[in-house]
C-alpha positions as CSV (number, residue, x, y, z in Angstrom):
1,X,126.1,167.3,84.0
2,X,128.9,166.8,86.4
3,X,127.1,169.0,89.1
4,X,123.9,167.1,88.4
5,X,125.6,163.6,89.4
6,X,127.6,165.0,92.0
7,X,124.3,166.6,93.6
8,X,122.5,163.2,92.9
9,X,125.3,161.2,94.5
10,X,125.3,163.8,97.8
11,X,121.3,163.3,98.1
12,X,121.6,159.2,97.8
13,X,124.3,159.8,100.5
14,X,122.1,162.0,102.9
15,X,119.0,159.8,102.3
16,X,121.1,156.6,103.4
17,X,122.5,158.6,106.3
18,X,119.2,159.1,107.4
19,X,118.1,155.7,106.9
20,X,120.7,154.2,108.9
21,X,119.9,156.8,111.4
22,X,116.6,156.2,111.6
23,X,117.0,152.4,112.2
24,X,119.2,153.1,114.9
25,X,116.6,155.4,116.9
26,X,115.0,154.1,120.0
27,X,111.0,154.3,119.9
28,X,109.7,157.2,122.0
29,X,107.0,157.1,124.0
30,X,104.2,159.9,123.9
31,X,105.5,161.6,127.3
32,X,109.1,162.2,125.4
33,X,110.7,159.1,127.4
34,X,112.2,156.4,125.7
35,X,109.8,153.6,125.1
36,X,110.8,149.5,125.8
37,X,111.2,147.6,122.7
38,X,109.3,144.5,124.5
39,X,108.3,143.6,128.1
40,X,110.8,141.4,129.6
41,X,109.3,137.9,130.4
42,X,110.1,136.8,133.5
43,X,111.4,132.8,133.8
44,X,108.8,130.5,135.1
45,X,110.1,129.5,138.8
46,X,109.3,126.0,139.5
47,X,110.8,125.9,143.1
48,X,108.7,124.7,146.1
49,X,106.8,121.8,147.3
50,X,104.1,119.9,145.3
51,X,101.9,117.4,146.0
52,X,101.5,114.9,143.1
53,X,99.4,112.0,142.2
54,X,100.5,109.2,139.4
55,X,97.8,107.0,137.9
56,X,99.4,103.5,138.0
57,X,97.8,100.2,136.7
58,X,97.5,99.0,140.2
59,X,95.8,102.4,141.5
60,X,97.2,105.8,141.9
61,X,99.9,106.5,144.2
62,X,101.0,110.1,145.5
63,X,103.7,112.1,147.2
64,X,105.7,115.1,147.1
65,X,108.1,116.4,144.2
66,X,110.4,118.9,145.9
67,X,112.4,121.3,143.4
68,X,114.9,123.4,144.5
69,X,117.9,125.7,143.0
70,X,118.0,128.1,140.7
71,X,117.8,128.5,136.9
72,X,120.1,126.2,135.0
73,X,120.8,124.1,138.2
74,X,117.7,123.0,139.7
75,X,117.2,119.8,141.7
76,X,114.5,117.9,142.4
77,X,113.2,114.5,144.6
78,X,110.1,112.7,144.8
79,X,109.2,112.0,148.4
80,X,107.2,109.0,148.3
81,X,105.5,106.4,151.0
82,X,106.2,103.5,149.0
83,X,109.9,103.8,147.8
84,X,111.2,106.7,150.4
85,X,112.8,109.8,148.9
86,X,114.2,109.3,145.1
87,X,116.6,112.0,143.4
88,X,115.4,113.2,139.9
89,X,118.5,112.9,138.0
90,X,119.4,115.1,134.6
91,X,116.7,117.5,135.8
92,X,116.2,119.9,132.8
93,X,113.9,122.8,132.7
94,X,113.0,124.5,129.0
95,X,110.6,127.3,129.6
96,X,107.6,125.9,132.0
97,X,108.7,122.3,131.1
98,X,110.6,119.8,133.1
99,X,112.4,116.5,132.5
100,X,114.5,113.9,134.8
101,X,115.3,110.7,135.5
102,X,114.8,108.5,138.6
103,X,115.8,105.0,139.8
104,X,112.9,103.0,141.2
105,X,114.1,99.6,142.6
106,X,117.1,99.2,139.9
107,X,114.5,100.3,136.9
108,X,115.0,103.6,135.2
109,X,112.2,105.7,134.3
110,X,111.7,109.0,132.8
111,X,109.9,111.9,134.1
112,X,108.2,114.8,131.9
113,X,106.1,117.6,133.5
114,X,104.6,120.8,132.1
115,X,103.9,123.4,134.6
116,X,101.0,125.9,134.5
117,X,101.3,128.3,137.6
118,X,100.7,126.4,140.6
119,X,99.6,122.8,138.7
120,X,101.3,120.5,136.6
121,X,100.5,117.8,134.4
122,X,103.2,115.2,133.4
123,X,103.8,111.6,132.7
124,X,106.1,108.8,134.2
125,X,107.5,106.5,131.8
126,X,108.6,103.2,133.1
127,X,109.1,100.7,130.2
128,X,106.6,100.8,127.9
129,X,104.4,102.3,130.2
130,X,103.2,106.1,130.4
131,X,101.5,106.8,133.7
132,X,99.7,110.3,133.8
133,X,100.9,112.7,136.5
134,X,99.2,115.8,138.0
135,X,100.4,118.1,140.9
136,X,99.6,121.0,142.7
137,X,102.3,123.5,144.2
138,X,101.6,123.6,148.1
139,X,104.3,125.7,149.4
140,X,107.2,128.1,147.6
C-alpha cells in the first residue's frame, strides 16, 4: 500500500513538472524555428505638417498643424492666418488620439484629434461650442 501511494505521488509530481515545463516552452513554427507570440505593433507616428480646416459659425478657417518630437514628448502648433502661430500646450497622444489646449486671444480652447494614417478628424472646443476639424498630412 505504501508503494502504491509512493508511485501515485511520484506520478503526480511528474505530471505537474511536465505541465509547468509545457507552459514555459515557446511555440515552434513548422520550420523548427521559435515562433513569435504576437506581431509587434508599431506606435503611430503623427509627426509632420498637416493642412486642416475648422468649421466655425462664421465660416470655415484653416491653416497648418505642425507636430514634432518623439513618443511621450510630442509638440504641436497651429499656423493660422488669423492668429499667427499658436502653440498647443499639454499635448498628449494615446494611440492615435491627440489632445491639447490652445490660447486664442485670452480664451482657452481644447483640441481633440483622431488620426487615421494621413488624415485626421477632430473637434475644437471653445466655451460651449464644438467646432468640427479635419486635416490631411502634407509632409512628414
